VEXDREN-2710 file (C-alpha; in Angstrom, 1 decimal):
% VEXDREN-2710
k/r/px/py/pz
1/UNK/-30.8/10.9/-8.7
2/UNK/-31.3/7.0/-9.1
3/UNK/-32.9/4.9/-6.8
4/UNK/-32.0/1.5/-6.6
5/UNK/-32.4/-1.9/-4.6
6/UNK/-30.2/-4.2/-3.3
7/UNK/-29.0/-6.7/-5.7
8/UNK/-28.9/-10.7/-5.4
9/UNK/-26.4/-12.9/-6.5
10/UNK/-27.0/-12.9/-10.2
11/UNK/-25.6/-9.5/-10.5
12/UNK/-23.0/-9.9/-7.5
13/UNK/-20.2/-9.8/-10.4
14/UNK/-21.0/-6.7/-11.7
15/UNK/-21.8/-5.2/-8.1
16/UNK/-18.4/-4.1/-6.8
17/UNK/-18.6/-4.1/-3.1
18/UNK/-15.7/-2.2/-1.4
19/UNK/-15.4/-0.9/1.9
20/UNK/-12.7/-0.4/4.8
21/UNK/-14.0/-3.4/7.0
22/UNK/-11.4/-5.5/8.5
23/UNK/-10.9/-8.4/11.2
24/UNK/-8.5/-9.7/13.3
25/UNK/-6.9/-13.1/12.9
26/UNK/-6.9/-15.8/15.1
27/UNK/-4.2/-16.0/17.8
28/UNK/-1.0/-17.3/16.3
29/UNK/1.6/-19.6/17.8
30/UNK/2.3/-18.4/21.1
31/UNK/5.5/-20.2/21.6
32/UNK/7.4/-17.1/20.6
33/UNK/8.6/-15.6/23.9
34/UNK/9.5/-11.9/24.2
35/UNK/12.7/-11.2/23.6
36/UNK/14.9/-9.1/26.3
37/UNK/14.8/-6.1/23.9
38/UNK/10.9/-6.2/23.7
39/UNK/10.8/-5.4/27.4
40/UNK/13.0/-2.4/27.1
41/UNK/11.2/-1.3/24.0
42/UNK/7.9/-1.1/25.7
43/UNK/9.3/0.8/28.5
44/UNK/11.1/3.3/25.8
45/UNK/7.7/4.0/24.2
46/UNK/6.0/4.8/27.3
47/UNK/9.2/7.2/28.5
48/UNK/9.4/8.7/25.2
49/UNK/9.9/12.6/25.3
50/UNK/9.5/14.9/22.2
51/UNK/12.8/14.5/20.0
52/UNK/13.9/11.1/21.1
53/UNK/15.0/8.9/18.4
54/UNK/14.5/5.2/19.4
55/UNK/16.7/2.8/17.6
56/UNK/15.6/-0.7/17.0
57/UNK/18.5/-2.9/16.7
58/UNK/19.2/-5.6/13.8
59/UNK/17.5/-9.2/14.9
60/UNK/14.0/-10.4/15.2
61/UNK/12.2/-9.0/18.6
62/UNK/9.4/-11.2/19.5
63/UNK/6.1/-9.5/21.2
64/UNK/3.2/-11.0/22.8
65/UNK/1.2/-7.7/23.2
66/UNK/0.3/-4.6/21.4
67/UNK/2.9/-1.6/21.4
68/UNK/1.3/2.1/21.6
69/UNK/2.8/5.5/21.4
70/UNK/1.3/8.6/22.3
71/UNK/3.7/11.1/22.4
72/UNK/4.7/13.9/19.6
73/UNK/7.6/14.1/18.1
74/UNK/9.4/10.7/18.1
75/UNK/11.4/8.9/15.7
76/UNK/11.6/4.6/15.4
77/UNK/14.6/3.8/13.5
78/UNK/15.6/0.2/12.7
79/UNK/18.5/-1.0/11.0
80/UNK/16.7/-1.8/7.8
81/UNK/13.3/-3.5/6.9
82/UNK/14.8/-6.9/6.4
83/UNK/16.9/-6.4/9.6
84/UNK/15.1/-4.9/12.3
85/UNK/11.9/-7.0/12.8
86/UNK/9.2/-7.0/15.3
87/UNK/7.5/-10.3/15.4
88/UNK/3.8/-10.6/16.6
89/UNK/3.8/-14.2/15.7
90/UNK/3.2/-15.1/19.5
91/UNK/0.5/-12.2/19.9
92/UNK/-1.7/-12.7/22.9
93/UNK/-3.0/-9.4/23.4
94/UNK/-4.0/-6.4/21.4
95/UNK/-5.9/-5.3/18.5
96/UNK/-2.9/-3.7/16.4
97/UNK/1.3/-4.6/16.4
98/UNK/1.9/-0.7/16.9
99/UNK/-0.7/1.9/17.5
100/UNK/0.6/5.5/17.3
101/UNK/-1.5/8.4/18.4
102/UNK/0.7/11.1/17.8
103/UNK/2.2/14.1/15.4
104/UNK/5.5/14.7/14.1
105/UNK/6.3/11.2/14.0
106/UNK/8.7/8.9/11.7
107/UNK/9.0/5.2/11.6
108/UNK/11.7/4.0/9.1
109/UNK/13.8/1.1/8.4
110/UNK/12.2/-1.6/10.1
111/UNK/9.5/-4.7/9.7
112/UNK/6.5/-5.8/11.5
113/UNK/5.3/-9.1/10.9
114/UNK/2.2/-11.2/11.6
115/UNK/0.3/-9.2/14.2
116/UNK/-3.1/-10.3/15.1
117/UNK/-4.6/-7.1/13.5
118/UNK/-3.4/-4.2/11.7
119/UNK/0.4/-4.1/11.8
120/UNK/0.9/-0.1/11.8
121/UNK/-1.9/2.0/13.0
122/UNK/-1.6/5.8/13.1
123/UNK/-4.5/7.7/14.3
124/UNK/-5.3/11.4/14.4
125/UNK/-1.7/12.6/13.9
126/UNK/0.0/15.6/11.9
127/UNK/3.0/15.4/10.1
128/UNK/3.6/11.8/9.9
129/UNK/6.5/9.9/7.7
130/UNK/6.3/6.0/7.1
131/UNK/9.6/5.2/5.3
132/UNK/11.3/1.8/4.3
133/UNK/8.7/-0.1/6.6
134/UNK/7.9/-3.7/5.3
135/UNK/4.7/-4.9/7.0
136/UNK/3.9/-8.8/6.3
137/UNK/2.1/-11.7/7.1
138/UNK/4.7/-14.5/6.9
139/UNK/2.5/-17.1/5.8
140/UNK/1.1/-15.5/2.6
141/UNK/-2.4/-14.8/1.5
142/UNK/-4.6/-16.0/4.4
143/UNK/-8.3/-14.8/5.4
144/UNK/-6.7/-15.0/9.2
145/UNK/-4.2/-12.2/8.5
146/UNK/-4.7/-8.9/10.1
147/UNK/-6.6/-6.4/8.0
148/UNK/-4.3/-3.6/7.4
149/UNK/-0.4/-3.6/6.9
150/UNK/0.1/0.2/7.0
151/UNK/-2.7/2.4/8.2
152/UNK/-2.8/6.3/8.7
153/UNK/-6.4/7.4/9.3
154/UNK/-7.4/11.1/10.1
155/UNK/-4.1/12.2/9.6
156/UNK/-2.8/15.4/7.9
157/UNK/0.4/15.6/5.9
158/UNK/1.3/12.0/5.4
159/UNK/4.4/10.8/3.6
160/UNK/4.5/6.9/2.9
161/UNK/7.5/5.9/0.7
162/UNK/9.9/2.9/0.2
163/UNK/7.4/0.5/2.0
164/UNK/6.6/-3.1/1.2
165/UNK/3.2/-4.4/2.4
166/UNK/2.5/-8.2/1.9
167/UNK/-0.5/-10.3/3.0
168/UNK/-2.7/-8.1/4.5
169/UNK/-6.8/-9.6/4.5
170/UNK/-7.7/-5.6/3.8
171/UNK/-5.5/-3.2/2.5
172/UNK/-1.8/-3.4/2.4
173/UNK/-0.9/0.5/2.3
174/UNK/-4.1/2.2/3.1
175/UNK/-4.6/5.9/4.0
176/UNK/-8.4/6.9/4.8
177/UNK/-10.0/10.2/6.0
178/UNK/-6.8/12.3/5.9
179/UNK/-5.5/15.5/3.9
180/UNK/-2.4/16.2/1.9
181/UNK/-1.0/12.6/1.2
182/UNK/2.0/11.2/-0.7
183/UNK/2.0/7.7/-1.5
184/UNK/5.5/7.0/-3.6
185/UNK/7.9/4.4/-4.4
186/UNK/6.3/1.4/-2.3
187/UNK/5.7/-2.3/-3.1
188/UNK/2.2/-3.7/-2.1
189/UNK/1.7/-7.5/-3.2
190/UNK/-0.4/-10.4/-2.1
191/UNK/-3.0/-8.1/-0.4
192/UNK/-6.7/-8.0/-0.9
193/UNK/-6.1/-4.3/-1.8
194/UNK/-2.6/-3.3/-2.8
195/UNK/-2.9/0.5/-2.3
196/UNK/-6.2/2.2/-0.8
197/UNK/-7.1/5.6/-0.6
198/UNK/-10.5/6.1/1.0
199/UNK/-12.5/9.4/1.9
200/UNK/-9.0/11.5/1.6
201/UNK/-8.5/14.6/0.2
202/UNK/-5.5/15.7/-2.0
203/UNK/-3.5/12.4/-2.5
204/UNK/-0.8/11.9/-4.9
205/UNK/0.0/8.1/-5.8
206/UNK/3.0/7.6/-7.8
207/UNK/6.1/5.4/-8.8
208/UNK/4.6/2.3/-6.6
209/UNK/4.3/-1.3/-7.6
210/UNK/1.0/-3.1/-7.1
211/UNK/1.4/-6.9/-8.1
212/UNK/-0.6/-10.0/-7.2
213/UNK/-2.9/-8.4/-5.3
214/UNK/-6.9/-9.0/-5.6
215/UNK/-7.0/-5.3/-6.5
216/UNK/-4.0/-2.9/-7.1
217/UNK/-5.0/0.5/-6.3
218/UNK/-8.3/1.6/-4.8
219/UNK/-9.9/5.3/-4.7
220/UNK/-13.1/5.1/-2.6
221/UNK/-15.2/7.8/-1.2
222/UNK/-17.8/5.9/1.3
223/UNK/-20.7/7.2/3.3
224/UNK/-21.1/7.9/7.0
225/UNK/-17.4/8.8/7.6
226/UNK/-15.8/11.9/9.2
227/UNK/-15.5/13.3/5.7
228/UNK/-15.7/12.9/1.9
229/UNK/-12.9/12.3/-0.3
230/UNK/-11.9/14.0/-3.5
231/UNK/-8.7/15.0/-5.6
232/UNK/-6.7/12.1/-6.3
233/UNK/-3.5/11.9/-8.9
234/UNK/-2.8/8.2/-9.7
235/UNK/0.6/8.1/-11.8
236/UNK/3.6/6.4/-13.1
237/UNK/3.0/3.2/-11.2
238/UNK/3.2/-0.4/-12.4
239/UNK/-0.1/-2.1/-11.6
240/UNK/0.3/-5.5/-13.2
241/UNK/-1.5/-9.1/-12.8
242/UNK/-3.3/-8.4/-9.8
243/UNK/-5.3/-11.6/-10.2
244/UNK/-5.1/-13.2/-6.7
245/UNK/-8.1/-14.9/-5.3
246/UNK/-10.1/-12.7/-2.9
247/UNK/-9.2/-13.9/0.8
248/UNK/-11.1/-10.9/2.6
249/UNK/-13.6/-12.2/5.3
250/UNK/-16.8/-13.4/4.2
251/UNK/-19.7/-11.1/4.5
252/UNK/-17.4/-7.9/4.7
253/UNK/-17.4/-5.6/1.6
254/UNK/-13.7/-6.2/0.7
255/UNK/-14.6/-10.1/0.4
256/UNK/-16.6/-9.1/-2.7
257/UNK/-13.8/-7.1/-4.9
258/UNK/-13.3/-9.1/-8.0
259/UNK/-10.1/-10.6/-8.3
260/UNK/-8.3/-9.2/-11.4
261/UNK/-9.2/-5.3/-10.8
262/UNK/-6.1/-3.1/-11.2
263/UNK/-7.3/0.5/-10.5
264/UNK/-10.8/0.8/-8.8
265/UNK/-12.6/4.2/-8.5
266/UNK/-15.7/4.3/-6.4
267/UNK/-17.9/7.1/-5.8
268/UNK/-14.8/9.5/-5.7
269/UNK/-14.5/12.9/-7.7
270/UNK/-11.3/14.6/-9.4
271/UNK/-9.5/11.6/-10.1
272/UNK/-6.6/11.6/-12.9
273/UNK/-4.9/8.6/-13.8
274/UNK/-2.0/9.1/-16.1
275/UNK/1.2/7.7/-17.0
276/UNK/0.9/4.5/-15.4
277/UNK/1.8/0.7/-16.9
278/UNK/-1.3/-1.0/-16.0
279/UNK/-1.4/-4.6/-17.5
280/UNK/-3.1/-8.3/-17.3
281/UNK/-5.4/-7.5/-14.7
282/UNK/-8.0/-10.4/-15.8
283/UNK/-11.2/-8.5/-14.8
284/UNK/-10.5/-4.9/-16.0
285/UNK/-7.4/-2.7/-16.0
286/UNK/-9.7/0.3/-14.7
287/UNK/-13.3/0.0/-12.9
288/UNK/-15.2/3.0/-12.3
289/UNK/-18.4/2.5/-10.3
290/UNK/-20.7/4.5/-7.9
291/UNK/-21.6/3.1/-4.1
292/UNK/-24.8/2.3/-5.6
293/UNK/-23.3/-0.7/-7.5
294/UNK/-22.9/-2.0/-4.0
295/UNK/-25.0/-3.1/-1.6
296/UNK/-26.1/0.8/-0.8
297/UNK/-29.0/2.2/-1.9
298/UNK/-30.5/5.8/-1.9
299/UNK/-32.5/5.0/1.2
300/UNK/-29.1/4.0/3.4
301/UNK/-26.8/6.5/2.3
302/UNK/-26.3/9.3/4.7
303/UNK/-27.9/12.7/3.4
304/UNK/-25.6/15.1/1.1
305/UNK/-23.4/12.0/0.6
306/UNK/-22.0/12.4/-3.4
307/UNK/-22.2/8.9/-4.6
308/UNK/-21.3/9.4/-8.0
309/UNK/-18.0/9.2/-9.9
310/UNK/-17.2/12.7/-11.5
311/UNK/-14.6/14.5/-13.1
312/UNK/-12.4/11.0/-13.9
313/UNK/-9.6/12.1/-16.0
314/UNK/-7.9/8.7/-17.7
315/UNK/-4.9/9.7/-19.9
316/UNK/-1.3/8.7/-21.5
317/UNK/-1.3/5.2/-20.0
318/UNK/0.0/2.0/-21.5
319/UNK/-2.7/-0.5/-21.0
320/UNK/-2.0/-4.3/-22.1
321/UNK/-3.5/-7.8/-21.7
322/UNK/-6.2/-8.0/-18.8
323/UNK/-10.0/-8.3/-19.3
324/UNK/-9.6/-11.7/-20.8
325/UNK/-10.8/-14.0/-17.7
326/UNK/-12.9/-11.9/-15.3
327/UNK/-13.6/-13.1/-11.9
328/UNK/-17.3/-14.4/-11.5
329/UNK/-19.7/-16.2/-13.7
330/UNK/-21.7/-13.4/-14.4
331/UNK/-18.8/-11.0/-15.8
332/UNK/-17.6/-14.2/-17.8
333/UNK/-20.9/-14.8/-19.2
334/UNK/-21.2/-10.9/-19.9
335/UNK/-17.5/-11.0/-21.6
336/UNK/-18.4/-13.7/-24.1
337/UNK/-21.9/-12.3/-24.9
338/UNK/-20.5/-8.6/-25.9
339/UNK/-16.8/-9.6/-27.0
340/UNK/-16.8/-13.7/-27.8
341/UNK/-14.9/-16.4/-26.0
342/UNK/-11.6/-15.0/-27.4
343/UNK/-12.8/-11.5/-26.6
344/UNK/-11.7/-9.4/-23.5
345/UNK/-13.2/-6.3/-21.8
346/UNK/-12.2/-2.8/-22.5
347/UNK/-9.7/-1.4/-20.6
348/UNK/-11.9/0.8/-18.5
349/UNK/-15.4/-0.8/-17.2
350/UNK/-18.0/1.7/-16.1
351/UNK/-21.2/0.9/-14.0
352/UNK/-23.1/3.9/-16.0
353/UNK/-24.6/5.4/-12.9
354/UNK/-24.6/9.4/-13.2
355/UNK/-26.4/11.8/-11.0
356/UNK/-29.1/13.0/-14.1
357/UNK/-30.2/15.6/-11.8
358/UNK/-27.0/17.6/-12.7
359/UNK/-27.8/17.1/-16.5
360/UNK/-27.5/20.0/-18.8
361/UNK/-29.2/19.7/-22.1
362/UNK/-29.5/15.9/-21.5
363/UNK/-25.8/15.1/-20.5
364/UNK/-23.3/15.9/-17.8
365/UNK/-21.6/19.2/-17.6
366/UNK/-18.0/19.0/-19.5
367/UNK/-16.2/19.5/-15.9
368/UNK/-18.2/16.3/-14.4
369/UNK/-17.6/13.8/-16.8
370/UNK/-15.5/11.0/-17.4
371/UNK/-13.0/11.8/-20.1
372/UNK/-10.5/9.0/-21.6
373/UNK/-8.0/10.4/-23.8
374/UNK/-5.7/7.3/-23.7
375/UNK/-5.0/6.4/-27.6
376/UNK/-7.3/3.4/-28.4
377/UNK/-8.7/2.5/-25.3
378/UNK/-12.1/2.2/-24.9
379/UNK/-14.8/2.1/-22.2
380/UNK/-17.9/-0.1/-21.6
381/UNK/-21.2/1.1/-19.7
382/UNK/-22.4/-1.9/-17.6
383/UNK/-25.9/-0.3/-17.5
384/UNK/-26.1/-0.1/-13.7
385/UNK/-29.1/1.8/-13.6
386/UNK/-30.9/-0.6/-16.1
387/UNK/-30.0/-3.4/-13.7
388/UNK/-27.4/-4.5/-15.9
389/UNK/-29.7/-5.5/-18.6
390/UNK/-28.5/-3.7/-21.5
391/UNK/-24.7/-3.1/-21.2
392/UNK/-23.0/-0.8/-23.6
393/UNK/-19.7/-2.3/-25.4
394/UNK/-18.4/0.8/-26.3
395/UNK/-19.4/4.2/-24.7
396/UNK/-19.2/6.9/-27.4
397/UNK/-18.3/10.8/-26.7
398/UNK/-15.9/10.2/-23.5
399/UNK/-12.6/11.1/-25.8
400/UNK/-12.4/14.3/-23.9
401/UNK/-10.0/16.2/-21.6
402/UNK/-10.4/18.0/-18.1
403/UNK/-7.9/20.2/-16.3
404/UNK/-5.2/18.7/-14.8
405/UNK/-4.7/18.4/-11.0
406/UNK/-2.3/20.2/-9.0
407/UNK/0.8/18.4/-7.2
408/UNK/0.4/17.6/-3.6
409/UNK/2.5/19.6/-1.1
410/UNK/3.8/18.6/2.1
411/UNK/6.0/21.2/4.1
412/UNK/9.8/20.2/4.0
413/UNK/9.1/17.0/1.7
414/UNK/10.6/17.4/-1.9
END
């Protein structure tokens, strides 16, 4: 295995630092008083029983404190994501808008706006459906916005469909440390990370639109979490112009995601990327990296953690534009050095880290390779193991195929 050291600012443009860290915003305007419905709604959540359907009527309902639900089998249903609005613009207490710690939970057809922290967090539940929910910070991209829009973590059998997430200072639509997940037909825009799959096993991400984020769709496997992630399909998505300036909190990993990142795979295995339209992401349309291209070295990762992206299969996507105006002076200089003033990076950037301990006859086994079978698309090796001193403009021998991954199936979901 490679042994690396923490890298300085000179190579930061090539050190793609990612993570799940987020922060709460400063308290917003506190003049928004609780609505009459707000108090009744809090009581309904406290008194809920399994099988209850709690209806949120049309209108803007103002809350000053976080809401919570911990009863299994409850449905929250509004009149539409632009009709039933839970507004936390005047929030003075609590870390989230709505925190759910329950299973067999459905939330649909409503909006959560301007929470101090995460808008909707679902923790440790099974059979979760989040449908036609909008989370938004209405002031636009801002470091003071809450970290996550829609945020299920440590969950199983999760369906997220038809949602809209805008303005999160970490990730708009996020799922972490979970199993058996479908993320489809959502729209994420003006977040730092549009859609993020982290340390999750078996996820299908398809028919989504990720536009105007800092990074469009991110698939990570980070150390020191409750489970490692693998096996994700990203397909039939529109991932366009994710060039918004990073507005994550300084000093956190997410703050170093390069603006102009389409899809980012970081230390994750068994990822299939196909059938997507990926265009005009100014740093690169696809980035593949190891956690060792971040602020981690072998010394500060946990024992047994697999830091290397392996079994990555990229095929049958439509690429256009992108790579022409990378974020950061170092990346701009590298682009000019390798491709000229008017050139552009290839559609796939790879940091070059491999687990040499797995080599057979001097190279990675076929089943662990990065395979690019996508017309005339090419891949650059940034030479992370060599300190980014000798990048290879075009990696040879990556035109290969891998077995297709199976579809994710959730009981009762077509």
